[in-house]
N, C-alpha and C positions, 0 to 999 in steps of 0.2 A: 423486215427487221433482222438485222444481224447482230448477235450479242457475243461479247466474251463471257466464257463461262468456266468457273473453277470448280473442280470436283473434290471435296474433302470426304475422302472415304478410305476404306481398307484397301490393301494392296489389290490392284485390278487384275494382276496376273492370275490370281486363284480364284476369280469369280466364275461361277457357273453360267454360261451365256444363255442357258435355255430357262433359267429360273430368276436371275438376279435382276431385280427391278432398276438398279442404278445403271446397269448395263444398257437396259431397254431405254432409259432416259438419255443416256449418252448417245445411242444410236439415233434417237430422234433428234436430239439437239444437232447433231453432225448433219443429218439429212436436211435440216432447215438452214444450214450454212453457219452455224454458231461455231465458234473456235472453242476447243476444250483443252483445259489444263488440269492435270491430276497431282494432287499432293496427299501425303499422309497426315493424320492428325497431329503426329509426333513432329511434323516439319513446320507447324504453325508458330509464329513468334510475334510478339509485341514489344517495341522498343521506342521510346520516345513519342508514344501515340501512333506510331505507324505499325500496320498489320502486314506482314509479309509471310511467305511460305517458299520453301525450296521444293520444287516439283519439275514435271516435265509436261511439254505439250504432248498431247496424244490423238491418234485416230484409232477408232474402233471398226471392227468388221466381224460379221458373225461367221467366223471360221474357228472351229475348235482347235485350241492349242496356238493359234495365232490371231487372237482376238483384239490384242492391243498393241500398237506400235508407238514408241515413245521417242520424243525428241531429246536433246541434250539437257542435262540438268540446268535449271536457272532458278534464281530467286527473285520473285516478283512481289510488287506492292499488290495486295488484294484490293485496295480501294480503287485500282485502275480498272477492275474487272465490273462487268454490268451485273452479273449473277454469280452467287456461290451457292452450290448445292451442298448441305450439311446432311451427309449420308453415312457417316461411320456406324457400325453395329454397335449396339450396346455391349458390355454392361454400362448402365447410366451411373457411372462412378464419378469421383471428384475430378478425374482427368477429363471426362466427358463434359462436365460442368464448366470446367476451365475453359474449354473451347468456345463454349457458348458466350462467356464473358468477353473473350478476346474478340470474337465475331461481332459482338455488340458495338465495337468500336467503329465498324465501317457500315453497319446496317442502320438505316435503309438507303444510304447513299449508294452502296452496293446492295442489291437486294438479296438477302440471304433467305433461302427456303429449305427447311421452315425457319420461321422467325426464331433467332437464338433464344430471345427472352421467353417466347412462348414455349419452346423446347424445355427449357430450363424450369419452367414453372408447371410443367406437365409431365412429371415422371409417369410413365405409361400406365402402371397399375393403379397410382394414386390419383390420376386424373379422373378415372372412372368412378371413384368413391364420391365424387361430387353429385352423383346421380344415384343415390343409395336405393330408390324405389324401383330402378331399372336392373339392379344387380341382385345376385343370390346373396344370402346371408354371409357377411364378410368381416373378418377381424384383420387388423394391422397392429402387430404388437411385436416387441422383444421380450414380453413377459411370459415365462413358461407357465406360470399358474393361469394366466388369461387365456393361453392357448389351449391348456387342459380342459378348462371351464367351457370353452367354445366347442371343443370336441364332445364333452359330456352331453352338451345340449343337441348337437347336430350329428353327432356320432359317425357319419360317413363324410370324410373331409378331404379336401385337397390342401397341400401345404407346398409353398413355392417361395422362392427367394424374391424380395420386393423388386430388385432392380436387374434381374436376370433376363434372359431372352432365348428364343429358339426351343423352348421346352425344357432347358438344362434345369436340373435340380427340382423338378416338379415330382411331387409324391402323391399318390392316393392312398390314404389310409382307411381301410374298412373298419366297422366297429369292432371286429375281434383282433385286428392287427395289434401287436404288442411292441412295435418299433418306435412309437413317438418319442419316448425319453432319448433313445439313442439318436434318433434323427435330430432333435433339438441340440443335443450336445454336439452333434458333427456340425450344425449350422452356425452356432454360437461361439465355437471354438476360435473362429477368426474374428470376432468382435460382434458386439450387440446390434447388428443391423436387424431391423424389424423384418419379420416375415408376413406374408399374406397367407391367410387361412381362409377357405371358403367351403361352405357346404358342397358337397359333390352333387353334380347334376347328371343323373342318369342318361339324360338326352344326349350327352357327348357321345354315345355309342352311334348315333345317327349323324354326327358330325358337329364340328365347331366351325361356324361361318365367318369368314372374313369379308367385311363389307369396306370398299374402298370409298372413301369421301374426298372430293376434289373442291377445294375452297368452299367446304361446308355442305356440299351437295353429294348424295349418294350416286356413285358411278359405275359400280359393278360389284359382283359378289362371287365368292369361291366357297365351296363346302369342303372342309378337311376332315376325313374319316380316320380315326386311329386305328392301328393295327389290333389285331386280336391279343389281348394280354397287355395292352399298353393303354393308359389312360391319356396319354398325350396325343394330340392330332396334329402338333406342327410338322410341316413338311420337312424340316430339317431332321427330324427324327423318324421318317418314314410314313408320315400321315398321308392318305390317299387323296388326291384332288378330284373334286367332282364339280360339274356345273351346277350353279344355284341361282334361284330368283328369291327376291325379297318378300318376305310375308307382310302383312299389314302391321303387325306388331313391330318387326323390324324397320319398316319405314317410319313408324311412330318414333322409335329409338333414334333414327338418324335426324328426324326433325328437332328432336330434344338436344341432341349433342351437337349437330352440325353447325348452329349459329355460334355456339360457344368456341368451337374451333377456328371458325372464320375470323371471329373477334380476336383471337389470339395470334392471328397470322400462321395458322397451322394448315398450310394449303394442301398437303397430301398427307392424309391419315388412314388409319385402318381400324375398324372397330371388330371386336371379337365377340361373337354372340353365341350362346348355347342354349337351345331351346328357346325361351321367351327372355333369357337374362343377358345383359351386357356384362362381359367378363374383364375386358381390358380395351384400353384406347391406345393404339400404337402411333407414335408421332415422331420417333427418332429416325427408323429406317424401315418404313412399312415395305412388305413384300406382297406377291400375288398378282402383280398386273399382268405378268406374261402368261401365267396359267389361265386367268380370266379371258385374255385376248384369244387363246387357243380354242376356248369353249364358245365364245360368243361372236368372234371375229372383229372385235372393236379394239382400238389402240388407245389404252388408257394413258400410255406415255405421250401420245398426241394431245389428248385432253388436258393433261398436267402442263405440257408446255403451252397451250393455248392460254391456260390460267395464269402461268408464270409471265408470259408476255403481256397479257393484259395488265397484270398487276405492275409490271416494269413500266408499261406506257403511262399508266395512271399515276406513278409517283415521279415522273420525270418532270 
């Protein structure tokens, strides 16, 4: 099977080839003989029902500083492609949501991974709230009084932007911390976007586990340990990667969440689990597959492409 593949992602020139999951997916696609076309989300356009984008054919290689070689710029009809990988990073804002509406005009004739409607209906932190019994105590609100009340009840809390990513804007407020008022002023200065507030889980000191699900099935895991003095374990902000195996509790979480993701067309997803609690479900641009591969020797990029090819064949 030879497929034409369009990559909707951020600038490829700046990716870390040793960590970026989209780069690993592009490498695997190329090794299978699939052709690659790269374009930025800002280059997407919809006119007269036709979806197109200006971008470049691209060839990738695992050479630092020379990892992507581009062809001449061209504007192509995306309905002529077999697969579009929806892989730009959050924030999950109105611009991101608009791209999912536009790509909905070509899916599923052109297979978009992940399903744009599924992505639009599954903001990463909000999707997890459909499983409240799996989560730590959690509040989503733009009401300062509600947030203060939550803190009075749970005392030790995490405050984070609802549509952020990579650990940006995540704060740990201990019971004695007096900065909640200033923090809320800072967050709400730009508008009344709700925050997510959660009870702090001390188990995060042992790590925040990222579990990769492929078409609803657990495929691998990675433990991310925060630096001393930092409550965030994200590798973007210096979290240390460790090999990990799934516990019985984590397998139960995957069995609960996996079928929901599969039914929504969310073929590649990442669950975040601290201790026994699900904290987030990542569906826009999950990361971690390269790090997992270095620990256990498996290629999750290959397993993802196996799933994409099977889904493509099933829909033809």
